[in-house]
C-alpha positions as CSV (number, residue, x, y, z in Angstrom):
1,M,109.5,97.3,111.7
2,K,109.3,97.2,115.6
3,K,105.9,95.6,116.0
4,I,103.9,94.1,113.7
5,G,99.9,93.1,113.9
6,I,98.9,89.3,112.7
7,I,95.9,88.4,111.8
8,V,94.3,85.3,111.4
9,A,90.7,83.8,110.6
10,M,90.7,80.5,112.3
11,E,91.8,78.8,115.1
12,E,94.3,76.5,113.0
13,E,95.6,79.6,111.0
14,K,96.2,81.0,115.1
15,E,98.1,77.8,116.0
16,A,100.3,77.6,113.6
17,V,101.5,81.1,114.3
18,L,101.5,80.6,118.1
19,N,104.2,77.8,117.2
20,I,106.5,80.1,116.1
21,M,106.4,83.1,118.7
22,E,107.9,83.4,121.9
23,E,107.2,85.3,125.3
24,K,103.8,85.5,124.8
25,E,101.1,87.2,126.7
26,I,97.3,87.6,126.6
27,K,94.8,90.7,126.4
28,D,91.2,90.4,126.0
29,I,89.6,93.5,124.2
30,Y,85.8,92.9,123.7
31,E,86.1,89.2,123.8
32,S,89.0,89.1,121.4
33,Q,91.9,87.5,122.4
34,F,95.2,89.4,121.3
35,V,98.5,87.1,122.0
36,Q,101.5,89.8,122.6
37,G,105.0,88.0,121.7
38,K,107.7,87.7,119.6
39,I,108.9,86.2,116.2
40,N,112.5,85.6,116.5
41,N,113.4,89.2,117.1
42,T,110.4,90.8,116.3
43,K,107.8,91.9,118.0
44,C,104.4,91.0,117.4
45,I,100.3,90.7,118.4
46,L,98.3,88.0,116.7
47,V,94.5,87.9,117.0
48,R,92.2,85.8,115.7
49,C,89.5,87.8,113.6
50,G,86.9,85.2,112.6
51,V,85.3,84.4,109.2
52,G,84.2,87.2,106.9
53,K,84.7,90.7,106.0
54,V,82.7,92.6,108.7
55,N,84.7,90.3,111.7
56,A,88.0,91.0,109.9
57,A,87.7,94.9,109.5
58,R,86.3,95.1,113.2
59,T,89.2,93.3,114.5
60,T,91.8,95.0,112.4
61,Q,90.5,98.5,114.0
62,L,90.8,97.1,117.4
63,L,94.4,95.6,116.6
64,I,95.4,99.3,115.6
65,D,93.7,101.4,117.8
66,N,95.0,99.4,121.0
67,F,99.0,98.2,119.6
68,D,100.3,100.3,117.9
69,V,101.3,98.5,115.2
70,D,103.8,99.2,112.5
71,C,102.5,97.2,110.0
72,V,99.4,94.4,109.7
73,I,100.1,91.1,108.2
74,N,96.7,89.3,107.3
75,V,98.3,85.2,107.5
76,G,96.3,82.0,106.3
77,S,94.7,79.4,103.8
78,A,93.1,80.6,100.5
79,G,91.3,78.9,97.8
80,A,93.0,78.8,94.2
81,I,92.1,80.1,91.0
82,N,95.2,80.5,89.3
83,S,95.2,77.2,87.5
84,F,99.1,77.1,87.6
85,L,98.6,76.9,91.5
86,N,98.5,73.7,93.5
87,I,97.5,72.7,97.4
88,G,100.2,74.1,99.9
89,D,101.5,76.8,97.4
90,V,102.0,80.2,99.0
91,V,100.8,83.5,97.3
92,I,102.3,86.8,98.7
93,G,100.0,89.5,98.1
94,K,100.7,92.5,95.6
95,H,97.3,93.7,95.4
96,V,93.9,92.6,96.7
97,V,90.3,93.1,96.2
98,Q,86.8,92.8,97.2
99,H,85.3,90.4,94.2
100,D,81.9,90.9,95.6
101,F,81.7,94.6,95.8
102,D,79.4,95.7,93.3
103,I,78.6,99.5,92.4
104,T,78.4,98.6,88.8
105,A,74.9,100.3,88.4
106,F,76.6,103.7,88.8
107,G,79.1,103.3,86.1
108,H,82.1,102.0,87.8
109,S,84.0,98.5,87.1
110,K,83.3,95.3,89.6
111,G,85.0,95.5,92.7
112,Y,85.6,99.5,92.4
113,I,85.4,101.1,95.9
114,T,84.6,104.7,96.3
115,G,87.7,106.7,97.7
116,I,89.7,103.3,97.3
117,G,89.9,102.3,94.0
118,D,89.4,98.7,92.1
119,Y,92.5,96.8,93.8
120,I,94.2,97.8,96.9
121,Q,98.1,97.5,96.6
122,C,99.9,96.3,99.5
123,D,102.9,97.9,101.1
124,E,105.9,97.9,98.6
125,T,108.4,98.0,101.3
126,L,106.9,95.1,102.3
127,V,106.4,93.3,99.1
128,K,109.9,94.1,98.6
129,K,111.4,92.5,101.6
130,F,109.2,89.6,101.6
131,T,110.1,88.9,97.6
132,E,113.9,89.4,99.0
133,T,113.3,86.6,101.3
134,I,111.9,84.0,99.3
135,N,113.9,84.8,96.5
136,N,117.1,83.6,98.6
137,F,114.7,80.2,100.2
138,A,116.9,76.8,99.8
139,K,115.1,74.3,97.6
140,R,111.5,73.5,98.3
141,D,108.6,70.9,97.4
142,Y,106.1,74.2,96.7
143,N,105.8,77.5,94.9
144,I,105.4,80.7,96.1
145,K,104.4,83.6,94.0
146,L,103.7,87.3,94.0
147,G,99.9,87.8,92.9
148,V,96.2,88.9,93.6
149,V,94.0,88.0,96.5
150,A,90.4,88.5,96.0
151,T,87.8,88.7,99.0
152,G,84.5,88.4,99.4
153,D,81.7,87.3,102.1
154,I,81.5,83.8,100.5
155,F,83.3,80.5,100.7
156,C,83.8,79.7,96.8
157,T,83.0,76.1,95.6
158,E,81.9,76.7,92.2
159,P,84.3,76.3,89.6
160,W,82.3,78.9,87.3
161,M,82.8,81.8,90.0
162,K,86.4,80.3,90.4
163,D,86.8,81.3,86.7
164,K,84.6,84.5,86.8
165,I,87.0,85.7,89.4
166,N,90.1,85.0,87.7
167,A,89.2,86.5,84.3
168,K,88.1,89.8,86.3
169,F,90.7,90.5,88.5
170,N,93.6,88.5,87.5
171,A,93.7,86.9,90.7
172,D,95.4,84.2,92.2
173,V,93.4,82.6,95.1
174,V,90.2,83.6,97.1
175,D,89.5,84.4,100.8
176,M,87.5,86.2,103.2
177,E,88.9,88.7,105.2
178,C,92.2,89.6,103.4
179,A,90.4,92.8,101.4
180,A,88.4,94.2,104.2
181,I,91.6,94.2,106.8
182,A,93.5,95.6,103.6
183,Q,90.8,98.6,103.7
184,V,91.1,99.5,107.3
185,C,94.9,99.9,106.9
186,Y,94.3,102.0,104.0
187,L,92.3,104.3,105.5
188,D,94.3,104.5,108.8
189,S,97.8,104.6,106.8
190,I,98.8,101.4,108.1
191,P,101.2,99.3,105.9
192,F,99.8,95.7,104.9
193,I,100.6,92.8,103.2
194,V,99.3,89.5,103.0
195,I,100.5,85.8,102.9
196,R,98.1,82.9,101.7
197,S,98.8,79.3,101.2
198,V,96.5,77.3,99.1
199,S,94.2,74.8,101.0
200,D,91.6,73.9,98.6
201,T,90.0,75.0,94.7
202,P,86.8,75.5,93.8
203,N,85.4,72.2,92.4
204,K,82.0,71.9,94.2
205,K,83.5,69.6,97.0
206,N,86.4,71.5,98.2
207,A,84.6,72.2,101.6
208,S,86.4,68.8,102.7
209,T,89.5,69.4,100.9
210,F,90.0,72.7,102.8
211,E,89.4,71.0,105.9
212,E,92.0,68.2,105.2
213,N,94.4,70.7,104.1
214,L,93.8,73.6,106.6
215,E,96.5,72.6,108.8
216,L,99.4,72.2,106.0
217,A,98.5,75.8,104.9
218,S,98.4,77.7,108.0
219,K,101.8,76.1,108.9
220,R,103.4,77.0,105.6
221,S,102.0,80.5,105.6
222,A,103.2,81.0,108.9
223,N,106.5,79.7,108.3
224,I,106.7,82.4,105.5
225,L,106.3,85.1,108.4
226,K,109.2,83.3,110.5
227,E,111.7,83.3,107.4
228,V,111.2,87.1,107.2
229,F,111.2,87.7,110.8
């Protein structure tokens, strides 16, 4: 890849990526700050989109329109809905889905988007690149798995919702941006992949858990980027 676009939602996630970047330059577009630089020898553009699907989609299109990126990578934290995942574990996306998209009244399955389908598949070349890299990692005290990221415009706190999303979509983690970014990339024919590290598990009290572990999750997902590129 000649130039990668990196999208995060939170300031802590942005700082974690900035810490592994060199030769940084800033360009502002419509009040969004795009940071151009390098990770190792790979050119990259980093931007924080803010929380939610609309912010994520808007920023993705700005990134694609203005910086001629070869791929887009969404990096950050997520809530675990797979019971085998622990705080700090990492999920590399194979598929993503919008768990709150619902046109079941017209005979479609939950999550189905007209012209898109139920799931958006992450780019096979990027999946292979990330998988091969993580398989060569030295011994570590956390797990990395290839899985499914489910996106919705809600910070999931209810255990019943966690279980429902997991059962319906076979999803591993939930977030609020990933699948919107993926949809824009799909429509623009830009390769996409996501890296999410677990910051919390929906249990009615996980808002505080999220805040406690956001920095850890941010650093862990950013470090995967550093290893791959």
